[in-house]
C-alpha positions as CSV (number, residue, x, y, z in Angstrom):
1,M,40.5,-26.8,84.5
2,D,44.2,-29.2,84.7
3,P,47.3,-27.2,85.9
4,V,49.9,-25.9,83.1
5,I,52.6,-28.3,83.0
6,V,56.2,-26.6,83.5
7,V,58.9,-28.3,81.5
8,G,62.2,-27.3,83.6
9,A,63.3,-26.2,86.9
10,G,65.6,-23.8,85.8
11,P,65.1,-20.0,86.1
12,V,62.8,-19.9,83.2
13,G,60.5,-22.4,84.2
14,L,60.1,-21.3,87.7
15,T,59.5,-17.6,87.2
16,L,57.0,-19.0,84.6
17,S,55.3,-20.6,87.4
18,L,55.5,-17.8,89.7
19,A,54.2,-15.6,87.1
20,L,51.2,-17.9,86.6
21,A,50.5,-18.4,90.4
22,R,50.6,-14.5,90.8
23,Q,47.4,-14.5,88.4
24,G,45.6,-17.5,89.7
25,V,46.7,-20.7,87.8
26,P,48.1,-23.7,89.0
27,S,51.1,-25.8,87.9
28,V,53.0,-28.5,87.6
29,V,57.1,-27.9,87.6
30,L,58.5,-31.4,86.2
31,D,61.8,-30.9,87.9
32,E,64.7,-33.6,85.9
33,G,66.9,-33.1,88.8
34,P,66.7,-33.8,92.4
35,G,65.3,-30.4,93.4
36,K,68.9,-28.7,94.1
37,D,71.5,-26.8,91.8
38,E,75.3,-27.2,91.2
39,Q,77.2,-24.2,93.0
40,R,79.4,-22.6,90.5
41,P,80.1,-19.1,91.1
42,A,81.4,-18.4,86.9
43,R,78.0,-19.3,85.9
44,T,75.8,-15.9,86.3
45,V,73.6,-13.9,84.8
46,V,73.5,-10.2,83.9
47,L,69.7,-8.5,84.9
48,R,68.4,-5.6,83.1
49,E,66.2,-3.3,85.1
50,D,62.8,-5.0,83.2
51,T,64.0,-8.5,84.0
52,A,65.8,-7.9,87.6
53,A,62.4,-5.9,88.6
54,L,60.1,-9.2,87.2
55,V,62.5,-11.4,89.8
56,E,61.9,-9.4,92.6
57,R,58.0,-9.0,92.0
58,L,58.4,-12.8,92.1
59,A,60.8,-14.4,94.1
60,G,60.4,-11.3,97.0
61,P,62.1,-11.6,99.9
62,A,64.1,-14.3,99.1
63,F,65.6,-12.1,96.3
64,D,66.7,-9.2,98.5
65,G,70.5,-8.3,98.9
66,L,71.1,-11.0,95.6
67,G,74.0,-10.5,93.6
68,A,75.6,-6.9,92.9
69,R,74.3,-3.7,91.1
70,W,77.0,-2.5,89.2
71,T,78.0,1.4,90.1
72,G,79.6,2.5,87.0
73,W,81.5,1.2,83.4
74,R,84.4,1.7,82.0
75,S,85.7,1.1,78.8
76,L,89.2,0.9,77.8
77,R,91.6,0.0,74.3
78,R,95.1,-0.5,75.3
79,K,95.9,2.2,77.3
80,Q,93.3,4.4,76.7
81,E,89.9,4.9,78.6
82,M,87.3,5.2,76.1
83,R,84.0,5.6,77.5
84,A,83.2,5.8,81.7
85,L,79.6,5.9,82.6
86,T,78.1,6.4,86.4
87,F,75.1,4.2,87.3
88,G,71.6,5.3,89.3
89,E,68.7,3.8,91.0
90,P,66.6,1.6,89.6
91,G,63.7,3.9,87.8
92,D,67.1,6.0,86.6
93,P,67.7,7.4,83.0
94,M,71.1,4.7,83.2
95,P,69.8,2.2,86.0
96,A,72.9,0.0,87.3
97,P,72.7,-3.8,86.1
98,L,72.3,-6.8,88.4
99,H,74.9,-9.4,88.6
100,V,73.9,-12.7,90.4
101,A,75.2,-16.2,90.3
102,Q,72.8,-18.5,88.6
103,H,72.5,-20.6,91.3
104,D,71.7,-18.1,93.6
105,L,69.2,-16.8,91.4
106,T,67.8,-20.2,90.9
107,G,67.9,-20.9,95.0
108,A,65.8,-17.8,95.4
109,L,62.9,-18.9,92.7
110,R,62.8,-22.1,94.1
111,A,62.0,-20.7,98.0
112,A,59.6,-18.6,96.4
113,V,58.0,-21.7,94.9
114,A,58.1,-23.7,97.9
115,Q,55.7,-21.1,99.6
116,E,53.6,-21.1,96.6
117,R,50.4,-23.0,97.7
118,L,49.2,-23.1,93.2
119,I,52.6,-24.6,92.6
120,K,54.1,-28.2,92.7
121,V,57.2,-29.1,92.1
122,A,57.9,-32.9,90.9
123,V,61.5,-33.6,91.1
124,D,63.4,-36.5,89.3
125,S,61.0,-36.5,86.7
126,R,62.3,-37.0,83.0
127,L,59.6,-36.0,80.7
128,D,59.1,-38.8,77.7
129,S,56.5,-38.4,75.8
130,I,53.1,-35.9,75.5
131,E,49.7,-37.0,74.0
132,E,47.1,-34.0,73.1
133,E,43.8,-34.1,73.2
134,R,41.5,-30.8,72.2
135,T,40.5,-29.9,75.8
136,G,44.2,-30.7,77.5
137,L,47.1,-32.7,77.0
138,T,48.9,-35.5,79.0
139,A,52.3,-35.7,79.7
140,H,54.4,-39.0,81.0
141,T,57.5,-38.9,83.1
142,R,59.9,-41.8,83.8
143,G,62.1,-42.1,86.6
144,P,61.4,-43.0,90.4
145,K,58.2,-41.2,90.4
146,G,57.6,-41.7,86.9
147,T,53.2,-41.0,86.2
148,W,51.2,-39.3,83.9
149,W,50.0,-35.5,84.2
150,R,47.1,-34.5,83.3
151,G,47.4,-30.8,82.1
152,S,45.6,-27.5,80.1
153,Y,48.7,-26.4,78.8
154,L,52.5,-27.1,78.8
155,V,55.7,-24.9,78.5
156,G,59.1,-26.6,77.9
157,C,61.7,-24.6,79.8
158,D,63.9,-27.4,79.4
159,G,66.9,-26.2,77.8
160,P,69.3,-26.2,74.6
161,R,68.6,-29.9,74.6
162,S,64.9,-29.5,74.7
163,T,62.9,-32.9,75.2
164,V,59.3,-30.7,74.5
165,R,61.3,-29.5,71.4
166,K,62.7,-32.8,70.0
167,L,58.7,-34.5,70.7
168,L,57.2,-31.6,69.0
169,D,59.4,-32.1,66.0
170,I,60.6,-28.8,65.9
171,R,63.5,-27.8,64.0
172,F,66.6,-26.2,66.0
173,P,68.8,-24.3,63.0
174,G,71.7,-22.0,63.4
175,R,75.1,-21.3,64.7
176,T,77.8,-23.5,66.5
177,A,80.4,-21.6,68.4
178,V,79.7,-18.4,67.3
179,E,82.3,-17.3,69.9
180,R,84.5,-18.9,73.4
181,H,85.2,-17.2,76.6
182,A,87.3,-18.4,78.9
183,V,85.9,-17.7,82.6
184,A,87.1,-17.7,85.9
185,A,85.4,-16.7,89.2
186,L,87.9,-15.2,91.9
187,R,87.9,-13.1,94.7
188,T,90.4,-9.9,95.1
189,E,90.7,-6.2,95.2
190,L,90.7,-4.4,91.7
191,P,91.2,-0.3,91.0
192,W,87.7,-0.3,90.3
193,P,85.1,-1.1,92.9
194,G,82.0,-2.0,92.0
195,E,82.2,-0.8,88.5
196,A,82.2,-3.7,85.1
197,L,85.2,-2.9,82.5
198,L,85.2,-3.8,79.0
199,H,89.0,-3.8,77.8
200,R,89.5,-4.3,74.2
201,S,93.2,-5.0,73.2
202,P,95.3,-4.8,76.2
203,P,98.8,-4.0,76.1
204,W,100.2,-7.1,78.1
205,R,98.8,-9.2,75.3
206,T,100.7,-12.3,74.4
207,S,100.9,-15.1,72.1
208,G,98.6,-18.3,73.0
209,P,94.9,-18.3,73.4
210,S,94.4,-15.3,75.4
211,G,92.1,-13.1,73.0
212,S,92.0,-9.3,72.2
213,E,89.3,-8.7,75.1
214,V,88.5,-8.9,78.6
215,V,85.5,-8.4,80.5
216,G,85.7,-7.7,84.3
217,R,82.2,-8.1,85.9
218,P,81.6,-7.3,89.9
219,L,79.7,-9.7,91.6
220,A,79.0,-9.3,96.0
221,D,81.3,-10.0,98.9
222,G,84.6,-9.5,96.7
223,V,83.6,-11.5,94.0
224,W,84.8,-10.8,90.3
225,R,83.8,-13.0,86.7
226,L,86.1,-12.0,84.0
227,D,85.8,-13.2,80.4
228,W,88.5,-14.0,77.8
229,L,87.4,-13.7,74.5
230,L,89.6,-16.8,72.7
231,P,90.3,-16.5,69.0
232,P,88.8,-18.8,66.4
233,R,89.8,-22.5,66.7
234,S,91.8,-21.9,69.3
235,D,93.8,-24.7,71.6
236,L,91.9,-26.1,74.7
237,V,92.1,-23.7,78.1
238,T,94.6,-25.4,80.1
239,P,94.6,-24.8,83.8
240,D,98.1,-23.4,83.3
241,V,97.2,-21.3,80.7
242,L,94.0,-19.7,82.2
243,V,96.1,-19.2,85.8
244,T,98.9,-17.7,83.5
245,R,95.8,-14.9,81.9
246,I,94.5,-14.8,85.3
247,R,97.7,-13.1,87.0
248,E,98.8,-11.2,83.6
249,T,95.3,-9.8,83.5
250,L,95.2,-8.8,87.3
251,A,98.9,-7.5,86.9
252,G,98.1,-5.6,84.1
253,W,95.2,-3.8,85.7
254,C,96.9,-3.0,89.4
255,G,100.3,-1.7,88.3
256,G,102.6,-4.8,87.3
257,S,101.9,-6.7,90.5
258,T,99.8,-9.6,90.7
259,P,97.4,-8.8,93.9
260,P,96.2,-12.0,96.1
261,Y,93.1,-13.8,94.8
262,E,91.0,-16.4,95.2
263,L,90.2,-18.7,92.3
264,L,86.6,-20.4,92.6
265,D,85.6,-21.3,89.5
266,T,86.8,-21.7,86.1
267,G,85.0,-22.7,82.7
268,V,84.4,-22.2,79.2
269,H,81.5,-20.3,77.8
270,T,80.7,-21.2,74.0
271,V,78.2,-19.0,72.5
272,H,75.6,-20.8,69.7
273,H,72.8,-18.9,67.8
274,R,70.0,-21.0,67.4
275,L,66.2,-20.3,66.9
276,A,63.4,-23.1,67.1
277,R,60.9,-22.4,63.8
278,R,58.2,-22.7,66.1
279,W,57.5,-22.1,69.6
280,R,53.8,-23.2,69.6
281,V,52.1,-26.2,68.6
282,G,48.6,-27.1,70.1
283,R,48.7,-26.7,73.3
284,A,52.5,-26.9,74.0
285,F,55.0,-23.9,74.4
286,L,58.3,-23.5,74.1
287,A,60.5,-20.7,76.2
288,G,63.5,-20.1,77.1
289,D,66.9,-22.1,75.6
290,A,64.5,-24.4,74.4
291,A,63.4,-22.0,71.9
292,H,66.2,-19.9,71.2
293,L,69.9,-19.5,72.2
294,L,71.7,-16.7,72.1
295,G,74.2,-14.6,74.1
296,A,76.9,-12.9,71.4
297,L,78.9,-11.1,74.6
298,G,79.8,-14.0,76.8
299,T,76.1,-13.7,78.5
300,Q,73.8,-16.2,79.1
301,G,71.2,-14.9,77.5
302,L,68.8,-15.3,80.3
303,D,67.1,-12.0,80.2
304,E,65.3,-12.9,76.7
305,G,64.2,-16.2,78.9
306,L,62.4,-14.4,81.5
307,R,61.0,-11.5,79.1
308,D,59.5,-15.0,77.3
309,A,58.2,-15.9,80.3
310,D,56.5,-12.9,81.2
311,N,54.9,-12.6,77.7
312,L,53.8,-15.8,77.8
313,A,52.5,-16.4,81.5
314,W,49.4,-13.5,81.4
315,K,48.2,-14.9,78.3
316,L,48.2,-18.4,79.4
317,A,46.5,-17.1,82.6
318,L,43.5,-15.3,80.6
319,A,43.5,-18.3,78.4
320,W,43.1,-20.8,81.6
321,H,40.6,-18.3,83.4
322,E,38.2,-18.4,80.2
323,G,38.3,-22.5,80.6
324,P,36.5,-24.1,78.2
325,R,35.3,-21.1,76.0
326,P,36.9,-20.3,73.1
327,V,40.0,-17.8,73.3
328,P,41.0,-15.9,70.8
329,G,43.9,-17.7,68.3
330,T,45.1,-14.4,67.6
331,L,46.2,-13.9,71.6
332,L,48.2,-17.7,72.4
333,D,49.7,-17.4,68.9
334,S,51.2,-13.8,69.8
335,Y,53.6,-15.3,72.0
336,Q,55.3,-16.4,69.1
337,A,54.9,-13.2,66.9
338,E,56.2,-10.9,69.0
339,R,59.1,-13.0,71.3
340,R,60.5,-14.9,68.1
341,A,60.2,-11.3,66.1
342,V,62.1,-10.4,68.6
343,V,64.8,-12.8,69.3
344,A,65.1,-13.1,65.5
345,G,65.7,-9.3,65.4
346,R,69.1,-9.4,68.3
347,L,70.1,-12.3,66.4
348,R,70.6,-10.8,63.1
349,A,71.9,-7.5,64.6
350,A,74.7,-10.2,66.8
351,D,75.2,-12.2,63.3
352,Q,75.7,-8.8,61.2
353,A,78.0,-6.8,64.2
354,L,80.2,-9.6,65.2
355,P,82.3,-9.7,62.6
356,I,82.6,-5.9,62.3
357,L,83.8,-5.7,66.0
358,R,85.9,-8.9,66.1
359,G,87.7,-8.6,62.7
360,G,91.0,-7.1,62.2
361,G,92.2,-4.4,59.7
362,G,89.2,-4.0,56.7
363,L,87.0,-1.1,57.1
364,R,88.5,-0.5,60.6
365,S,91.3,0.2,59.6
366,Y,89.9,3.8,57.1
367,V,87.8,4.9,58.9
368,P,88.2,7.4,61.5
369,G,86.9,6.9,64.6
370,S,85.4,3.4,64.3
371,A,87.1,2.2,67.1
372,R,85.2,4.6,69.3
373,G,82.3,3.6,67.8
374,H,82.8,0.1,67.6
375,D,83.5,0.3,72.0
376,T,80.1,2.3,71.9
377,L,78.3,-0.6,70.2
378,L,80.1,-3.6,72.5
379,T,79.1,-1.5,75.8
380,D,75.9,-0.7,74.9
381,G,75.4,-4.8,73.9
382,H,76.9,-5.5,77.9
383,L,74.1,-2.9,79.2
384,G,71.1,-2.9,77.3
385,H,71.2,-0.9,75.0
386,G,71.4,-0.5,71.4
387,P,71.1,-3.3,68.8
388,L,73.0,-5.8,70.5
389,G,71.2,-5.4,74.2
390,A,67.9,-3.6,74.0
391,P,64.8,-4.8,74.8
392,G,62.9,-5.5,71.9
393,A,59.8,-3.7,71.3
394,Y,56.3,-5.3,69.8
395,A,54.9,-2.7,67.1
396,D,54.3,-5.1,64.7
397,S,52.5,-7.8,67.2
398,P,49.0,-8.8,65.9
399,L,48.0,-7.5,69.3
400,A,49.0,-3.7,68.3
401,P,45.7,-1.6,67.5
402,E,45.5,0.6,64.7
403,R,47.0,4.3,64.8
404,T,44.4,6.6,65.2
405,E,44.4,10.5,65.4
406,S,43.9,11.0,68.9
407,Q,47.2,8.7,69.4
408,V,50.3,10.5,70.8
409,E,54.0,9.8,71.1
410,V,55.3,9.6,74.2
411,G,58.9,8.4,75.6
412,T,57.9,5.0,75.2
413,A,57.6,3.4,71.5
414,I,54.5,1.6,71.0
415,G,54.8,-2.2,72.2
416,A,57.9,-1.2,74.0
417,P,58.3,-1.4,77.7
418,I,57.0,1.4,80.0
419,A,59.5,3.6,82.2
420,D,59.0,2.8,85.3
421,V,57.7,6.0,87.0
422,R,55.9,6.9,90.0
423,V,52.3,6.8,90.4
424,T,49.2,6.8,92.9
425,A,47.4,3.2,93.2
426,P,43.7,3.5,93.6
427,D,44.0,3.4,97.9
428,G,46.0,7.2,97.8
429,S,49.3,5.3,98.0
430,F,52.6,5.9,96.2
431,A,53.9,2.6,94.1
432,R,56.0,2.3,91.5
433,L,54.5,1.4,87.8
434,R,56.5,-1.7,87.5
435,D,54.8,-2.8,91.2
436,R,51.6,-3.2,89.3
437,L,52.6,-5.3,86.8
438,G,52.3,-9.0,86.5
439,L,48.5,-9.6,88.4
440,G,46.9,-10.7,85.2
441,Q,45.0,-6.6,85.0
442,L,45.6,-4.1,82.1
443,L,46.8,-0.4,83.1
444,V,45.7,2.5,82.6
445,V,47.6,5.6,83.6
446,L,46.2,9.2,83.4
447,V,49.5,11.9,83.5
448,A,48.9,14.8,85.6
449,P,50.6,17.0,86.8
450,G,50.4,18.4,90.0
451,T,48.6,15.0,91.3
452,G,51.9,14.2,93.8
453,V,51.2,16.5,95.9
454,W,47.8,16.7,97.0
455,E,45.7,14.0,98.6
456,R,44.1,11.8,96.4
457,K,40.5,12.7,97.9
458,H,41.1,16.0,96.1
459,W,41.6,15.0,93.0
460,V,39.8,11.6,92.3
461,S,36.4,13.4,91.5
462,A,37.4,16.1,89.7
463,G,38.5,16.9,86.0
464,L,38.7,14.0,83.7
465,M,39.2,11.8,86.6
466,P,35.6,10.5,86.8
467,R,34.8,10.0,83.1
468,L,38.3,8.1,82.7
469,A,37.0,6.0,85.4
470,A,33.8,5.2,84.2
471,A,35.4,3.9,80.5
472,V,38.4,1.9,82.6
473,T,35.1,0.1,84.3
474,A,33.6,-0.4,81.0
475,L,36.7,-2.4,79.5
476,P,36.0,-5.6,77.9
477,H,39.0,-7.3,81.0
478,E,40.0,-5.9,84.3
479,A,41.9,-2.8,84.3
480,E,43.7,-0.6,86.9
481,L,43.8,3.1,87.0
482,L,46.6,5.0,88.4
483,V,47.5,8.1,88.0
484,A,51.3,9.3,87.3
485,E,52.6,13.5,87.9
486,S,55.0,12.6,85.2
487,Y,56.0,10.2,82.6
488,P,58.6,11.1,79.9
489,E,57.4,13.1,76.8
490,A,54.1,12.5,77.7
491,A,51.8,15.9,77.9
492,A,49.2,16.7,80.6
493,H,45.9,14.4,80.5
494,T,47.9,11.7,78.3
495,V,46.3,7.9,79.0
496,L,48.5,5.1,78.6
497,L,47.5,1.8,78.4
498,I,49.2,-0.7,79.2
499,R,49.7,-4.7,79.0
500,P,49.8,-7.0,82.3
501,D,53.7,-7.6,80.8
502,G,54.2,-4.0,80.9
503,H,54.2,-2.9,77.3
504,L,52.8,-0.3,76.2
505,V,49.7,-0.8,74.2
506,T,48.9,3.0,73.0
507,A,49.2,6.6,74.3
508,L,46.2,8.8,74.0
509,S,45.3,13.0,73.9
510,G,42.8,13.0,76.9
511,V,39.5,10.3,77.5
512,R,38.8,8.7,74.8
513,P,36.4,5.6,75.8
514,A,35.5,4.2,72.5
515,E,39.1,4.3,71.7
516,L,40.4,2.7,74.5
517,Y,38.3,0.3,74.5
518,E,38.8,-0.4,70.7
519,A,42.9,-0.8,72.3
520,A,42.1,-2.9,75.2
521,R,40.4,-5.2,72.9
522,T,42.8,-5.9,70.5
523,A,45.4,-5.7,72.9
524,L,43.6,-9.2,74.3
525,G,43.5,-10.8,71.0
526,G,40.4,-9.5,70.2
527,P,37.3,-11.4,69.8
528,A,37.2,-15.2,69.6
529,P,35.6,-16.3,65.7
530,D,32.1,-18.4,66.0
531,G,33.4,-21.6,67.1
532,E,37.4,-21.6,67.0
533,P,38.9,-23.7,69.8
534,V,41.5,-22.5,72.4
535,E,44.0,-24.9,71.5
536,S,44.2,-23.1,68.0
537,A,47.7,-22.4,67.0
538,A,50.3,-21.2,64.4
539,G,51.7,-23.5,62.5
540,A,50.1,-26.6,64.2
């Protein structure tokens, strides 16, 4: 089989190529640039628990020590503290987000790619045409190393101005300049070391393009990113205006006098909301900013792009390993069905909430406690919770099995990302559940209280284990059997079936071989209809 062609060498494209390589699939990454990234300290990303774990698995040692995990969060309104949170370690109920400069993240992914024999990076390679056939496709690049590339599939991870999207003639409707933020990265000392801060209606606010909201996010080495929400139709943010804003904000936070600071980078972040009409045409797909633009709270929205890559990688890998054999159209079509629905929901939530959150007066002036509710909604969005920030679930996915009498409810909704609990691996060692993801295999987890204090040899052949092990061996796809001493809101002897990207397929009460098999079969797209070609596509 020919490799998968990945167009774009940003975080999403590099993550996708590494995820494919981890599942034994070769790829060619077409990098329009020279293979190096501009150093922009003011361009940062906030990774939630699941996406940080994804990058950590794929980038390995190159990712160690990057960025800063926040110790807490404060929400202020005028001079009043509205909310204060303390974060824990990954796996805790309130894990700390990871804040990292985007060029550092991309550099770590590039370093991991350089060590991967299944990935070829072609620099200075700008795509200009795609030709698809029944058994594959061909992409042409121009530039010093212009040539034809033969691939099995192609994924456009080439950003908001995606050439792939234009060549596929896919519309990209939405809203322009939903919000604008003035951004600065600076090194200084603030009264809340390690804590992120949301300050609404600060008391030092003056006239001009100051905005009514400022967010401070700590990075490593004493660096902070500050974002000021700009009023609609405000004037251009000149260097003098931005320096005034910095000094005014730092003085307001530090008792009236501006502390010493080193200005590292500045910019204006403009938020657009757009959603591609289709994410798949035949053997070509879109991911990341090529498929959607969101980021209502001044962030880049990279989280959703990384989830695109994680969702698509295992499905492409399964199709690639099948070779010329038919693959259920449902499996590959489910990428668009799942991911587009989740992002559309996020955009709808933002479009509904932002006019209320940003508007003056109106309903907020008459409803008691509404200001506190707005601060909570904003905070949850910044931290990856609630309608503005929570990872989406694939409950209505075509890969979701029908509910049965044996299905039980646990702390994770069907189709949602699993909780990262400690499990016992087949070799008897302990691991985090998320560390077993991304290898293209299904995971089956038995919740068995008490097993964590006994060696595996004492219980692996007792109770439910032999029957469950036989059921796992009989599944229609490779699966790994793990044991957890506990799982949120799960009773003893609950059996969890988990997709390769970490989303829950079903939770069953006890060992139900037939139901487990049927759920696994559905999660893999079901049987291939006779004669259906592997490139079958929704909307193609």
